[in-house]
N, C-alpha and C positions, 0 to 999 in steps of 0.2 A: 499502346501500353502492353498489350499481349498478356502473357501469363504473369509478368512481373507485378501486375496489380494485385495478384492473389498472394504473393509471397509474404507480405507483412501479416497476413491473417494466420499463417501457420508457422512463421519463424519463431514465435514464442516457445515452441517446442525445444529449441536449442538452449533455452535457459533452465530446463528442468534439472539437468545434472548439477548445475551450480546452486540451485535452490536447496538441494539436500547437502551437498558437500560444504557449502559456506557455513552452515550451522555447526559443522563438526571441526572444521580446520581453520577458519578465519576468525580474527578478532571480531566480536559482535558489532562493534562500531563500523568496521570496514564492511562486514557482510550486509549490514542494514543499508548503508549508503549505496553499495554496489547494486544490490537487488532492487532497491527502490528506483535507482536511475535506469536500470535495464527495463524494469516494468513500465516506467513512465514513457520511455522512448518507444517501446514496442506497442503499448496501448495507443499512443498518439498516432503512430504510423498506421496501425491496423484500422483505426477509426477513420483516418483520412482516406485510406483506400476504399473503405466501405462507402464513404460519402461520394467518392469519384464514380464508383460503380452505380450508386444510386442515381446520380445525375443522368447517366445514360439510360437507366431504366425509367426514370420519371419522364424523360423527353419522349418516350414512346406511348405514354398514356394519353388517351383522348381528353381534350379540354385542359391540358396542363398550361401554366402560364409561361413556359419557357419558349424561346425563339423556335420557329419551325425548323430552321436549319440544323438544330441540335438532334433531330431525329433522323437525319440523313443516313444512308447506308455507310458512308465514310466514317461517321461518328460511331455507329454501332459496331463497326469492324474493330474499333480500338479495344473492345472488351470481348473476350472469347465467350461464347454461349450467352450473348447479351440478352436474348429473349427470356431466359430463365434467371440467370444470375442478376441481371439488372433489376428485375422486378422483385426478386427475393431480397435484394439489398435494402429495399425501402422499409419493410417491417423490421429488418435486422437493425438498421441504424436508428429507427424510432425506438426500438427496445433499449438500445444502448443509451440513448439520450435520456429516456425516461428513468432508467435504472440509476444512472449517475446523478440526475437531478434529485431523485428521491433520496439518495445517500447524502448528498450535500445538505438538503433540507432537514433531514433527520439529525445530521451532525450538529448543525447550528441550533436547531430546536432543543436538542438534548443538553447542549452546553448552557443555553439560556435558562432552561427549566431547572438544571442542577444548581445554577447560581441563585435562582429565585428561592430554591428550597433552603438555602443557607441564610436567607434574609433574617435579620434579628440576632445572628451570632456576631461576636466581635470580629472586626475586619482584620484578622491576623492571617499569617501565612498558613497556619495549621488550624483547621476547623474540626473541633472535637464534638461529635454528636452524641447525646445521651440516648443511645440506641442499644437494645438488647441483642441485636444481630451483629456478629463480628464481621466487619469488612473495612476496606480502605481503598482509596483510589486517588489518582492525581487528576485534578480538574483544571484544564487550561483556561486562561482568562479570556475575556471578551473586551470590547471597546470600553466598557464601563465597569469591568470587574477585574481583579487581579488573579494571578495564578494561585491556586490553593491546593493543599493536601487535606483530604477529607478522611477522617478515621473515627471509628466509634469507640465509646468507652468499653464496650464488650470485648473488642479486639485488644485494646491496650491492657485490659486485665489479664489476658492470656500471655503477655510478653514481659520478659525481664527488662530492666532499664536499658541494658546494652542492645537488646533485640529491638526495643522501641527506636533507639537511635538508628539502627540499621534499616528499619521500616521507613522512617522519615527520609533517610538518605536515598533509599531506593525510589520513593515517590518523587522526591525533589529532582532526581536525575532524569526522570521522565519529563518533567517540566522544563528543566534547563536545556536538554537536548531536543525539545520539541518533538517528542516521539509521536504525538498524535498526528503530526503532519505526514510523517513517513507512513503511518498506518492508513491514513485517509488516502494518500496517493496510491498505495498498492491495492487498497480496496476498490477504488475507482477503476484502476487498471484491470483488476480481476473481473469486474462487471463489464468493462469494455471488450475484453477478450477472455473467454473462459479458460484458454490455455495458460493464462497467467495466474491462475489460482494457487498453484504450488508456491509461487513467490510471495503471495499474500500470507500463506501459512508460515513460510519461513521467516518473514519479517516480523510477524506477530511474536515469534519465539526470540529472534535476535534482539529485538528492542528490550525484551525482558532481561535477556542475558547482559545487554549493554548496561541497563540500570543496576543489575546485580554487581557487575564489576565496578561501577562507579561507587556503589554503596560500600563494597569491600575496601576500596581505596580510601574512602572517607573515614570509616570506622576503624580501619587498620586490622581487620580480622575477617578472613574469608569464612571461617567456621561460624562466627557469630551471625553473619548474613545468612548462611545456609540454615542455621538453626531457626532464625527468625522466619525464613520462608517456609520451613517445614511446619513450625508451630502455627503460623498464620493460615497455612493451607488446611491444617487439621481443624482449626477453630472456625474458619470463615464460612459464612453462608453466602448466598447470592446477593451481590450489591444491587440496590434499587437503581441501577444505571446501566444502560447497554455498554458492552465492551467496545466502545468507539474510540476510546482514548488510550487504553492499554488492556492487555488480557493476561491472566495469570500464567499461561503457558504450561508446558509439561513440567510440573514441579519436581518429580524425581530426577529428570535430566538436568534441571537447573541446580539442584542440590549436589548432584554428582559432579557437575562442572566446577562448582565452588570448592568442593573438597579436593579437586585435582589442582595441579599447578596453574597459575594464571596464564591466559593465552598470550602468545607473542604479540608485540605491538603491531598495530595496524599497518599493513603494507600489501602491495600487490603480490600475489603468490608467484613462486617460481614457475616457469613455463612447463618444465618437464616433470610435473607432478599431476596427480589426478585432479586436484582442485585447480591447479594452474591451467590445465587443458580445458577444464569445464568453464573457468572464468573467461579464457580467451574465446572459447566457443560461443558463450553468451554475448561477449562484446562484439564478436564478428556478426552474430545474428542480429544484434541491434543496429550495427553499422549497415549491413545489407538491407535491413528493413527500412532504415532512413533513406538510403539511396534509391531503393525501389519506389518508395512512396513519393520522393521528390521527382524522380524520373516520370512516374505516372502522372503526377499533378501537372508538370510542365508539358508533357505530351498532350494531355487532354485539353489544357488551356490553349495550346497552339491549334489543335484540331477544331475546338469550338470557336475560336476566333476566326479561323478560315471559313467555317461553315455559317457564321453569322453575317448576313448582308449589312452593309453600312447604311 
């Protein structure tokens, strides 16, 4: 495997430029899908390579259940600095698995708890809570519950009728496009590899911008959506729900984007532009990461197979 096994651990650095430029120059739908795909591929590859290095490190521990041949010098030579790196990968991979498991568990628990909190209300698409705290959020459904938009009477009192329609259109866009899945994917990726955190931050913003654009298309007025966002942000307090499904994002930037001309339709950016070069750089980084992890996995498989007596 050589040093190639370490490449997927650091190649997420190639995605940092596109994480910032995509927010500014790409349609939010394109940016969200691109950044999520890059993050998912890179996180999977880095976790796989961490697991491969951990196998070599685990085989050197006394009393391990692995075949004795897996600790032969020929196997250890497959990983540079195997004595240190192999053993360090063990707690590293355990930390990744525990962090991702905790995120998934909290995500499922939060959705179920939120739906239970709405028990007793009419089973409609919009759930209006008689609450004095202004807030609203999109609540994805479960196996036994439908998607719902949750809003309080306090927030509705701060909005004009047209702004209410914009608010509902924005939250419905989150549900229709399944933005919670994009956010969950990049959140898991950021915990699997800390170098992917800028992509998580970027997707948190682009999903909001995606919903803003869909709301503007639905109500037919970008200014109305911008006004609704501004009023809701000024009036809103913290919602009694973690931001696992959507987050407000930088409100001034969102309002400024809505007051500007609409973004160009989603397409891959031209090569000879800053965003194009950044996008191709991230794509190349993801491709190299995938090839490196596949090569390392195949190499280690062949080495372990040869080292294991029949």
